[in-house]
C-alpha positions as CSV (number, residue, x, y, z in Angstrom):
1,W,-0.1,0.0,0.3
2,I,3.0,2.1,-0.1
3,D,4.1,2.9,-3.4
4,D,7.6,3.7,-2.4
5,Y,8.6,2.2,0.4
6,T,12.2,3.2,0.4
7,N,11.6,6.3,1.0
8,F,9.2,6.3,3.0
9,C,11.0,4.3,5.0
10,M,14.4,6.7,4.5
11,N,12.2,9.8,5.9
12,Q,10.9,8.1,8.5
13,W,14.1,7.4,10.4
14,K,15.4,11.3,9.8
15,D,12.4,12.3,10.9
16,F,11.0,9.9,13.9
17,D,7.2,11.9,13.3
18,Y,7.0,11.5,10.1
19,K,4.1,9.2,8.9
20,L,1.8,8.6,6.1
21,P,-2.1,9.9,7.1
22,D,-3.6,7.3,8.8
23,G,-0.2,5.7,9.8
24,E,2.4,5.3,12.6
25,S,5.8,7.6,13.4
26,L,8.6,5.2,14.4
27,R,8.3,7.3,17.3
28,V,4.9,5.9,17.9
29,V,5.8,2.5,17.0
30,I,9.0,3.0,19.2
31,N,6.7,4.3,22.5
32,R,4.2,1.4,21.5
33,N,7.0,-1.8,22.1
34,I,8.8,0.2,24.5
35,R,5.6,0.4,26.7
36,V,5.1,-3.6,26.0
37,L,8.4,-4.7,26.2
38,D,8.3,-3.5,29.7
39,D,5.0,-4.7,30.7
40,V,6.5,-8.4,29.9
41,I,9.7,-7.9,31.8
42,S,8.0,-7.0,34.8
43,Q,5.3,-10.1,33.9
44,N,8.6,-12.5,33.6
45,K,11.5,-11.6,36.1
46,G,14.0,-14.2,36.2
47,R,12.3,-16.2,33.0
48,N,14.2,-16.6,29.2
49,I,11.7,-14.6,26.9
50,V,11.3,-15.1,23.3
51,I,9.1,-12.6,21.3
52,A,8.9,-12.5,17.3
53,S,8.6,-9.4,15.6
54,H,8.9,-7.6,12.0
55,G,11.6,-5.7,10.4
56,I,10.3,-2.2,11.7
57,A,9.6,-3.4,15.4
58,L,12.6,-4.6,16.0
59,S,15.0,-1.8,14.5
60,A,12.4,0.3,16.5
61,I,13.9,-1.4,19.7
62,I,17.1,-1.9,19.2
63,H,17.6,2.1,18.4
64,H,15.9,2.7,21.7
65,Y,18.7,1.4,23.8
66,D,21.6,2.2,21.3
67,N,20.9,5.2,18.8
68,R,23.5,4.6,16.3
69,F,21.5,2.0,14.6
70,G,19.6,3.7,11.4
71,Y,18.0,3.5,8.7
72,D,21.5,1.3,7.4
73,D,21.0,-0.9,9.9
74,F,17.2,-1.3,8.8
75,N,18.0,-1.7,5.3
76,G,20.9,-4.0,5.9
77,I,18.4,-6.8,7.7
78,K,16.1,-7.1,4.8
79,N,18.0,-10.0,3.6
80,L,19.1,-11.4,6.9
81,M,15.5,-13.0,7.5
82,P,15.3,-14.4,10.2
83,W,17.5,-12.6,12.0
84,I,17.5,-12.9,16.0
85,V,18.8,-10.2,18.4
86,K,19.3,-10.9,21.8
87,F,18.6,-8.8,24.5
88,P,20.0,-9.4,27.7
89,F,18.0,-6.8,30.9
90,K,19.1,-5.9,34.4
91,D,15.2,-5.0,35.9
92,K,14.2,-3.5,32.7
93,K,17.6,-1.5,31.5
94,C,19.3,-3.0,28.3
95,I,22.3,-4.3,28.8
96,Q,23.3,-5.8,25.9
97,I,22.6,-6.4,22.1
98,D,24.0,-9.3,20.4
99,K,22.4,-9.4,17.0
100,I,22.9,-13.8,15.5
101,D,24.0,-14.5,12.2
102,V,21.4,-17.5,11.8
103,F,22.8,-18.3,8.1
104,K,26.4,-18.3,9.7
105,N,25.5,-20.9,12.1
106,M,23.8,-22.8,9.9
107,S,26.7,-23.8,8.1
108,K,28.6,-24.9,10.9
């Protein structure tokens, strides 16, 4: 439903408030996802949790914890699906982001 998806994504990463009419900005995506993630962490203290998501949501979450992650990084994961990211937390603080190369590990 987006004619020029690449340009749309570039605009969103340049301006986190950019959105289409009736759409969501990356800022809204980040706020919504972090609020839910905080709730899940609170409800599952001491447990390992697996969450599946799509690339935009995952990229927005990574950016929240590491603002160096930007459009080029988001664009780079498109050909890595499935892509796994491990976020160890202490309370609600992300202490590390580990990106796991599934395809590299499969060839071993």
